[in-house]
LOTI-268725 format. One record per residue (C-alpha): z, x, y. Coordinates in steps of 0.05 Angstrom, whole numbers, plus 5000, padded with zeros to 4 digits. Each point is the difference from the previous one (the first is absolute). Layout:
N
site zz = Z | xx = X | yy = Y
...
% end
This chain:
199
site zz = 9064 | xx = 5655 | yy = 7901
site zz = 4967 | xx = 4950 | yy = 5054
site zz = 5035 | xx = 4953 | yy = 5041
site zz = 4966 | xx = 4937 | yy = 4961
site zz = 5030 | xx = 5038 | yy = 4933
site zz = 5065 | xx = 5013 | yy = 5026
site zz = 5006 | xx = 4929 | yy = 5022
site zz = 4980 | xx = 4972 | yy = 4937
site zz = 5053 | xx = 5048 | yy = 4967
site zz = 5056 | xx = 4970 | yy = 5053
site zz = 4977 | xx = 4927 | yy = 4979
site zz = 5004 | xx = 5015 | yy = 4924
site zz = 5070 | xx = 5038 | yy = 5012
site zz = 5025 | xx = 4941 | yy = 5033
site zz = 4970 | xx = 4947 | yy = 4954
site zz = 5030 | xx = 5038 | yy = 4947
site zz = 5071 | xx = 5008 | yy = 5038
site zz = 4998 | xx = 4924 | yy = 5023
site zz = 4981 | xx = 4978 | yy = 4918
site zz = 5064 | xx = 5045 | yy = 4969
site zz = 5042 | xx = 4975 | yy = 5057
site zz = 4984 | xx = 4934 | yy = 4981
site zz = 5023 | xx = 5020 | yy = 4932
site zz = 5062 | xx = 5030 | yy = 5014
site zz = 5022 | xx = 4948 | yy = 5047
site zz = 4981 | xx = 4937 | yy = 4963
site zz = 5025 | xx = 5031 | yy = 4931
site zz = 5059 | xx = 4943 | yy = 4999
site zz = 4963 | xx = 4950 | yy = 5038
site zz = 5011 | xx = 4946 | yy = 4943
site zz = 5077 | xx = 5014 | yy = 4993
site zz = 5054 | xx = 4955 | yy = 5026
site zz = 5026 | xx = 5048 | yy = 5066
site zz = 5074 | xx = 5003 | yy = 5003
site zz = 4994 | xx = 5007 | yy = 5076
site zz = 5042 | xx = 4933 | yy = 5026
site zz = 4961 | xx = 5002 | yy = 5066
site zz = 4939 | xx = 4991 | yy = 4964
site zz = 5027 | xx = 4939 | yy = 4960
site zz = 5016 | xx = 4966 | yy = 5058
site zz = 4930 | xx = 5018 | yy = 5040
site zz = 4973 | xx = 4965 | yy = 4936
site zz = 5042 | xx = 4934 | yy = 5000
site zz = 4980 | xx = 4996 | yy = 5074
site zz = 4928 | xx = 5010 | yy = 4986
site zz = 5008 | xx = 4943 | yy = 4953
site zz = 5036 | xx = 4946 | yy = 5044
site zz = 4944 | xx = 5019 | yy = 5055
site zz = 4950 | xx = 4985 | yy = 4940
site zz = 5029 | xx = 4937 | yy = 4982
site zz = 4995 | xx = 4975 | yy = 5078
site zz = 5063 | xx = 5024 | yy = 5033
site zz = 4998 | xx = 5015 | yy = 5068
site zz = 5022 | xx = 5073 | yy = 5023
site zz = 5060 | xx = 4999 | yy = 5054
site zz = 5012 | xx = 4928 | yy = 4983
site zz = 5006 | xx = 4996 | yy = 4927
site zz = 5000 | xx = 5078 | yy = 4979
site zz = 5040 | xx = 5053 | yy = 5034
site zz = 4974 | xx = 5072 | yy = 5008
site zz = 5041 | xx = 5050 | yy = 5028
site zz = 4940 | xx = 5043 | yy = 5012
site zz = 4944 | xx = 4985 | yy = 5056
site zz = 4962 | xx = 4947 | yy = 4985
site zz = 4928 | xx = 5037 | yy = 4987
site zz = 5028 | xx = 5024 | yy = 4931
site zz = 5011 | xx = 4924 | yy = 4979
site zz = 4939 | xx = 4977 | yy = 5017
site zz = 4961 | xx = 5063 | yy = 4976
site zz = 5045 | xx = 4983 | yy = 4932
site zz = 4976 | xx = 4927 | yy = 5003
site zz = 4932 | xx = 5019 | yy = 5008
site zz = 4999 | xx = 5057 | yy = 4946
site zz = 5042 | xx = 4949 | yy = 4950
site zz = 4934 | xx = 4952 | yy = 5010
site zz = 4955 | xx = 5051 | yy = 4987
site zz = 5037 | xx = 5022 | yy = 4942
site zz = 5017 | xx = 4928 | yy = 4984
site zz = 5077 | xx = 5021 | yy = 5001
site zz = 4992 | xx = 5041 | yy = 4936
site zz = 5050 | xx = 5067 | yy = 5017
site zz = 4952 | xx = 5052 | yy = 4960
site zz = 4940 | xx = 4980 | yy = 5053
site zz = 5053 | xx = 5007 | yy = 5052
site zz = 5025 | xx = 5061 | yy = 4974
site zz = 4926 | xx = 5026 | yy = 4997
site zz = 4988 | xx = 4986 | yy = 5071
site zz = 5062 | xx = 5039 | yy = 5022
site zz = 4977 | xx = 5061 | yy = 4962
site zz = 4927 | xx = 4982 | yy = 5036
site zz = 5033 | xx = 5009 | yy = 5063
site zz = 5038 | xx = 5067 | yy = 4985
site zz = 4930 | xx = 5026 | yy = 4982
site zz = 4970 | xx = 4976 | yy = 5067
site zz = 5062 | xx = 5033 | yy = 5037
site zz = 4984 | xx = 5061 | yy = 4966
site zz = 4921 | xx = 4991 | yy = 5017
site zz = 5026 | xx = 4999 | yy = 5065
site zz = 5045 | xx = 5059 | yy = 4999
site zz = 4943 | xx = 5037 | yy = 4977
site zz = 4960 | xx = 4982 | yy = 5059
site zz = 5052 | xx = 5021 | yy = 5046
site zz = 5003 | xx = 5064 | yy = 4976
site zz = 4925 | xx = 5016 | yy = 4979
site zz = 4973 | xx = 4985 | yy = 5073
site zz = 5054 | xx = 5058 | yy = 5026
site zz = 5006 | xx = 5046 | yy = 4942
site zz = 4939 | xx = 4993 | yy = 4958
site zz = 4983 | xx = 4984 | yy = 4928
site zz = 5045 | xx = 5028 | yy = 4955
site zz = 5058 | xx = 4983 | yy = 5038
site zz = 4980 | xx = 4928 | yy = 5006
site zz = 4996 | xx = 4997 | yy = 4920
site zz = 5069 | xx = 5028 | yy = 4994
site zz = 5032 | xx = 4968 | yy = 5050
site zz = 4977 | xx = 4930 | yy = 4965
site zz = 5023 | xx = 5033 | yy = 4934
site zz = 5067 | xx = 5017 | yy = 5032
site zz = 5009 | xx = 4928 | yy = 5024
site zz = 4984 | xx = 4970 | yy = 4935
site zz = 5041 | xx = 5050 | yy = 4950
site zz = 5060 | xx = 4988 | yy = 5046
site zz = 5065 | xx = 4982 | yy = 4959
site zz = 5008 | xx = 4945 | yy = 5043
site zz = 4932 | xx = 4974 | yy = 5006
site zz = 4999 | xx = 5006 | yy = 4927
site zz = 5062 | xx = 4958 | yy = 4990
site zz = 4980 | xx = 4939 | yy = 5054
site zz = 4930 | xx = 4994 | yy = 4996
site zz = 4998 | xx = 4946 | yy = 4945
site zz = 5058 | xx = 4965 | yy = 5027
site zz = 4993 | xx = 4931 | yy = 5042
site zz = 5037 | xx = 5026 | yy = 5071
site zz = 4985 | xx = 4999 | yy = 5064
site zz = 4996 | xx = 5080 | yy = 5008
site zz = 4941 | xx = 5011 | yy = 4969
site zz = 4948 | xx = 4960 | yy = 5045
site zz = 5049 | xx = 5018 | yy = 5065
site zz = 4987 | xx = 5077 | yy = 4979
site zz = 4923 | xx = 4986 | yy = 4989
site zz = 4988 | xx = 4963 | yy = 5061
site zz = 5037 | xx = 5056 | yy = 5040
site zz = 4956 | xx = 5052 | yy = 4976
site zz = 4944 | xx = 4962 | yy = 5007
site zz = 5019 | xx = 4990 | yy = 5074
site zz = 5012 | xx = 5080 | yy = 5005
site zz = 4926 | xx = 5010 | yy = 4976
site zz = 4978 | xx = 4938 | yy = 5053
site zz = 5029 | xx = 5038 | yy = 5054
site zz = 4975 | xx = 5072 | yy = 4977
site zz = 4933 | xx = 4969 | yy = 5008
site zz = 5007 | xx = 4970 | yy = 5068
site zz = 4999 | xx = 5074 | yy = 5023
site zz = 4929 | xx = 4994 | yy = 4996
site zz = 4990 | xx = 4918 | yy = 5006
site zz = 5045 | xx = 4971 | yy = 5043
site zz = 4993 | xx = 4938 | yy = 4972
site zz = 5032 | xx = 5020 | yy = 4931
site zz = 5071 | xx = 4996 | yy = 5044
site zz = 4993 | xx = 4934 | yy = 5004
site zz = 4992 | xx = 5002 | yy = 4916
site zz = 5056 | xx = 5044 | yy = 4994
site zz = 5048 | xx = 4951 | yy = 5051
site zz = 4983 | xx = 4941 | yy = 4957
site zz = 5008 | xx = 5035 | yy = 4932
site zz = 5070 | xx = 5027 | yy = 5023
site zz = 5021 | xx = 4931 | yy = 5033
site zz = 4983 | xx = 4965 | yy = 4921
site zz = 5037 | xx = 5070 | yy = 4973
site zz = 5065 | xx = 4985 | yy = 5041
site zz = 4989 | xx = 4921 | yy = 4982
site zz = 5010 | xx = 5019 | yy = 4934
site zz = 5059 | xx = 5040 | yy = 5001
site zz = 5036 | xx = 5038 | yy = 5061
site zz = 5000 | xx = 5063 | yy = 4948
site zz = 4933 | xx = 5015 | yy = 5042
site zz = 5039 | xx = 5018 | yy = 5065
site zz = 4981 | xx = 5080 | yy = 4986
site zz = 4925 | xx = 4986 | yy = 5005
site zz = 5011 | xx = 4969 | yy = 5063
site zz = 5037 | xx = 5064 | yy = 5024
site zz = 4948 | xx = 5040 | yy = 4962
site zz = 4936 | xx = 4968 | yy = 5038
site zz = 5038 | xx = 5008 | yy = 5066
site zz = 5021 | xx = 5073 | yy = 4984
site zz = 4919 | xx = 5007 | yy = 4977
site zz = 4983 | xx = 4968 | yy = 5070
site zz = 5046 | xx = 5049 | yy = 5042
site zz = 4977 | xx = 5059 | yy = 4962
site zz = 4923 | xx = 4993 | yy = 4999
site zz = 4980 | xx = 4961 | yy = 5062
site zz = 4959 | xx = 4950 | yy = 4976
site zz = 4957 | xx = 4961 | yy = 5042
site zz = 5024 | xx = 4957 | yy = 5054
site zz = 4957 | xx = 4945 | yy = 4967
site zz = 5039 | xx = 5012 | yy = 4932
site zz = 5065 | xx = 4995 | yy = 5019
site zz = 4978 | xx = 4940 | yy = 5034
site zz = 4968 | xx = 4967 | yy = 4945
% end
C-alpha cells in the first residue's frame, strides 16, 4: 500500500470513528439531563444572556473563562440546551482528535486511531460528553495543549500556543492542572529547544 493510500485509509477510518462517536455521544442530546451542575450552568448562561454581569450579578464557582465560554456558546446556540450539549459533544470529539494527533506522531497510524477510539468509547466520556459542564472544555483544551507542546519540539513557536491553550484550560477549570504537570514532565524528558520553552 502506498503512503498516499495509507493516508486516505487513515482519514477514512478517522472520519468514520468521529461520525460513530458523534452518534454514540450525542444519542441522548435532546433529553433533559439529571445532572444538577448542568442545570446550574444553564441557568447561569440564561442570566448572562439576559445582560447580567459575571461576578457582579452571576456567581461562579469555576474560573471565569468557563462562564465566558458558556455565555458565548449560549449566544451562539440562542440559549438552546440541546445546541449547548451538541457543542459539548463537538468539543469532546475535538479532544479525541487531539489525542489521535499526539499518539499518531510517536506511535503511528493504527495506535493513533485506536487512541481516539478509546477516548470516545471510555465510559466516563460516554456518560459526560452530552452534558453541559466545565469538565469537557477543560479536558479538550488540556489535550490540545499537549498536542501543541508536542509540536513545539519541531517548531518552537508552538510553545506559545501550548501555553495559551493551557492557560485557557486552567481558567476553565482547575482540573487542567495534570496537563500542566504533563507538559512540564515532557519538557524535562524530551528536552525541547530552549526557544520552545521560552515561548
